[in-house]
C-alpha positions in Angstrom: -7.3 13.2 65.3 -7.7 9.5 64.6 -4.3 8.9 63.0 -5.1 10.8 59.8 -2.3 13.1 58.5 -2.9 16.1 56.5 -0.3 16.8 53.9 -1.3 20.3 52.8 -0.3 22.0 49.5 3.4 21.2 50.0 2.8 17.5 50.3 0.6 17.5 47.1 3.3 19.4 45.2 6.0 17.0 46.4 3.9 14.1 45.1 3.4 15.6 41.7 7.1 16.5 41.3 8.1 13.0 42.4 5.6 11.5 39.9 6.9 13.7 37.1 10.5 12.8 37.7 9.6 9.1 37.8 7.7 9.4 34.5 10.7 11.3 32.9 13.1 8.5 34.0 10.9 5.5 33.2 9.1 6.7 30.1 12.0 6.4 27.6 12.8 3.0 29.1 9.3 1.7 28.4 9.3 3.1 24.9 12.6 1.6 24.1 11.6 -1.8 25.4 8.3 -1.8 23.5 9.8 -0.6 20.2 12.6 -3.1 20.5 10.2 -6.0 20.9 7.9 -5.0 18.1 8.4 -7.2 15.0 9.3 -5.4 11.8 6.9 -5.8 8.9 8.1 -8.2 6.2 9.9 -6.5 3.4 7.7 -5.9 0.3 10.4 -6.5 -2.2 11.6 -9.3 -4.4 10.5 -11.5 -7.3 6.8 -11.3 -8.0 4.4 -13.9 -9.6 1.5 -12.5 -11.6 -2.1 -13.2 -10.5 -3.9 -10.8 -12.8 -3.5 -7.2 -14.1 -3.6 -5.5 -10.8 -2.5 -8.2 -8.4 0.6 -10.3 -7.9 2.2 -12.5 -5.3 5.4 -11.5 -3.5 6.4 -14.5 -1.4 3.4 -15.5 0.6 1.8 -12.0 0.4 -0.7 -11.0 -2.3 -0.2 -7.4 -3.4 -3.0 -5.4 -4.9 -1.8 -2.4 -6.9 -3.0 0.9 -5.3 -5.1 3.3 -7.4 -5.9 1.3 -10.5 -8.4 -1.3 -11.7 -7.6 -3.9 -14.4 -10.0 -6.1 -16.4 -11.0 -9.4 -14.9 -8.4 -12.2 -15.6 -11.0 -14.4 -17.4 -11.6 -11.8 -20.2 -9.4 -11.2 -23.3 -8.1 -7.9 -22.0 -7.7 -9.4 -18.5 -5.5 -12.1 -20.0 -3.5 -9.3 -21.9 -3.1 -7.4 -18.6 -2.0 -10.6 -16.8 0.6 -11.2 -19.6 1.9 -7.6 -19.2 2.2 -8.1 -15.5 4.1 -11.3 -16.0 6.5 -9.6 -18.5 7.2 -6.7 -16.1 7.7 -9.0 -13.1 10.1 -11.2 -15.2 12.4 -8.1 -15.7 13.5 -8.2 -12.1 12.5 -7.7 -8.5 9.9 -5.2 -7.5 9.7 -3.0 -4.4 6.5 -1.9 -2.8 5.2 0.5 -0.2 2.3 -0.8 1.9 -0.4 1.9 1.9 -2.0 0.3 4.9 -5.1 -0.6 2.9 -6.4 -4.1 2.5 -8.6 -5.6 -0.2 -9.9 -9.2 0.0 -6.9 -10.3 2.2 -4.4 -8.5 -0.2 -2.0 -5.8 0.8 -2.7 -2.6 -1.1 0.6 -1.1 -2.2 2.4 1.3 -4.5 5.0 -0.7 -6.3 8.0 0.0 -8.6 9.4 -2.3 -11.2 13.0 -3.3 -11.4 13.8 -0.1 -13.3 12.1 2.1 -10.6 9.0 2.8 -12.7 5.6 2.8 -11.0 4.1 -0.6 -11.9 0.5 0.7 -11.8 1.3 3.5 -14.1 2.8 1.0 -16.6 -0.4 -1.0 -16.6 -2.5 2.2 -17.1 -0.2 3.6 -19.8 -0.6 0.3 -21.8 -4.3 0.6 -21.6 -4.6 -2.5 -19.6 -5.9 -0.9 -16.4 -7.6 2.4 -15.6 -7.0 5.1 -13.0 -9.3 4.6 -10.0 -9.6 8.2 -8.8 -11.6 7.2 -5.7 -8.4 5.8 -4.4 -5.6 7.4 -6.5 -7.0 11.0 -6.4 -6.1 11.1 -10.1 -2.5 10.0 -9.9 -2.8 8.0 -13.1 -5.1 10.2 -15.0 -2.4 11.5 -17.4 -1.3 8.0 -18.3 -4.9 7.0 -18.8 -5.6 10.0 -21.1 -2.5 9.1 -23.1 -3.6 5.5 -23.5 -7.1 6.7 -24.5 -5.7 9.1 -27.2 -3.6 6.2 -28.5 -6.6 3.8 -28.4 -4.8 1.2 -26.4 -6.3 -1.8 -24.6 -9.6 -0.9 -22.9 -9.6 2.4 -24.9 -9.5 0.6 -28.3 -12.0 2.2 -30.8 -14.2 -1.0 -30.9 -13.4 -3.2 -27.9 -15.0 -6.6 -28.1 -15.7 -6.7 -24.4 -16.9 -4.2 -21.8 -14.7 -3.0 -19.0 -16.5 -1.3 -16.2 -14.7 1.8 -15.0 -14.0 1.9 -11.2 
């Protein structure tokens, strides 16, 4: 007999029921404590400062517009794209939704200008960026087609610089 107790099926069931009741009581407490302690992400809204045609600064954060690609800043069309970005940002605060993606230490986000219009769509519609379907799944294809028909920016009939499509 050696001092060993057998609990049998009733003892095992009692243990499981006790454990389940304890989990039901403690579980919500743990979740509440953990979620209350988690820091909220910084808001992605405010006055932006242009960096180039698809990137701008928002406070200390660098925001890369989701779903588009703009000419490099050191090209003529890149300078035009940067100027348009500056003009749009000067119209008032922007608000962005972090997509969760990151690109070269930049937050990849969908952003609306001060009037609520999609900032990336504005850049594409002006011909100063192109839809990047690999990421956008064609979200800006209609704006790009319209800019192409109008011969705007990168779609000009005889552009003096090449712009590689993404």
